[in-house]
C-alpha positions in Angstrom: 5.2 6.2 -10.1 4.7 7.5 -13.6 1.5 6.4 -15.5 2.2 3.4 -17.7 5.1 2.0 -15.6 5.4 -0.5 -12.8 8.0 -1.6 -10.3 8.3 -4.5 -7.9 8.9 -3.4 -4.3 11.1 -6.0 -2.6 10.4 -4.5 0.9 7.5 -5.3 3.1 4.5 -3.1 2.4 1.4 -2.2 4.4 -0.5 -3.9 7.2 0.2 -5.6 9.5 2.7 -3.4 11.4 5.1 -4.7 14.0 7.6 -3.1 16.4 10.8 -2.1 14.7 13.6 -4.7 15.2 16.0 -1.8 15.9 14.4 0.8 18.1 17.5 3.1 17.7 17.2 3.2 13.9 14.8 5.6 12.2 12.8 3.2 9.9 9.7 4.2 7.9 6.6 2.0 8.3 5.8 2.6 4.6 7.2 4.9 1.8 7.3 8.4 3.3 5.2 7.4 6.4 6.4 6.8 9.9 4.2 5.2 12.5 4.5 5.3 16.3 2.0 3.4 18.4 2.2 3.9 22.2 5.8 5.3 21.8 7.0 2.3 19.7 8.3 2.8 16.2 6.4 0.4 13.9 7.5 -1.2 10.6 5.5 -3.0 7.9 5.2 -6.8 8.1 3.0 -6.8 5.0 3.7 -8.7 1.8 7.0 -8.3 -0.1 7.2 -7.9 -3.9 4.1 -5.8 -4.3 3.6 -4.4 -7.8 3.7 -0.6 -7.6 1.7 1.3 -10.2 0.2 4.8 -10.7 -3.4 4.8 -9.3 -4.7 6.0 -12.7 -3.4 2.7 -14.2 -6.1 0.7 -12.4 -9.4 2.5 -13.2 -11.6 -0.6 -12.6 -10.6 -1.0 -8.9 -13.1 0.2 -6.4 -13.0 1.4 -2.8 -13.2 -1.4 -0.3 -16.7 -1.3 1.3 -15.2 -2.2 4.7 -15.0 1.2 6.6 -12.0 -0.1 8.6 -10.0 -0.2 5.4 -10.7 3.4 4.5 -8.6 5.2 7.1 -8.4 8.8 5.9 -5.7 11.4 6.7 -6.2 15.1 6.1 -6.8 14.8 2.4 -6.4 11.1 1.3 -5.8 7.5 2.3 -2.4 6.7 3.9 -3.0 3.0 3.1 -2.2 1.8 6.7 -5.2 -0.5 7.2 -4.5 -3.1 4.5 -6.0 -3.6 1.0 -8.3 -0.6 0.5 -9.2 -1.4 -3.1 -11.2 -4.3 -4.5 -11.6 -5.7 -8.0 -15.1 -5.8 -9.6 -15.4 -9.4 -8.3 -15.1 -8.2 -4.7 -11.6 -9.5 -3.9 -9.3 -7.2 -1.9 -6.3 -6.8 -4.3 -4.5 -3.5 -3.7 -3.6 -0.6 -1.4 -3.7 2.9 -2.7 -1.7 5.6 -0.9 -2.9 9.1 -1.9 -2.5 11.1 1.3 -0.8 14.5 0.8 2.2 13.8 3.1 3.3 10.4 1.6 3.8 8.6 -1.6 1.2 8.7 -4.4 1.1 5.1 -5.5 -0.9 1.9 -5.7 0.5 -1.4 -4.4 -1.0 -4.6 -6.0 -0.9 -7.5 -3.6 1.2 -10.3 -5.2 -1.0 -12.9 -3.4 -3.9 -12.0 -5.8 -2.3 -10.2 -8.8 0.4 -11.2 -11.3 2.1 -9.1 -14.0 2.0 -10.1 -17.7 4.5 -8.5 -20.1 2.6 -9.7 -23.1 1.4 -7.0 -25.5 -1.9 -7.1 -27.3 
């Protein structure tokens, strides 16, 4: 996602993950990321309509202090454990994906975040 832009992802995103409804179809669990648990292909059952932005567009968000939310791959966070970023008030609001083998993007949870198109 380019800096300064956003998109709304109509598909499910992030945790929790459930078995794929079609075991014969190759479905990604999240953008660029497949997940197999005990031989079963998993897909996201997380929220729909997340707001997708470039991670640099949310500099005030902080790492979630919950170590279970900070799953790390070889060089970044795949974002598979739920909202791994919090706002300064402490609310879990977003999942950043910055692992080298997947998408580089930040998904804002629509349960806690809304988009305003007003200009200053």
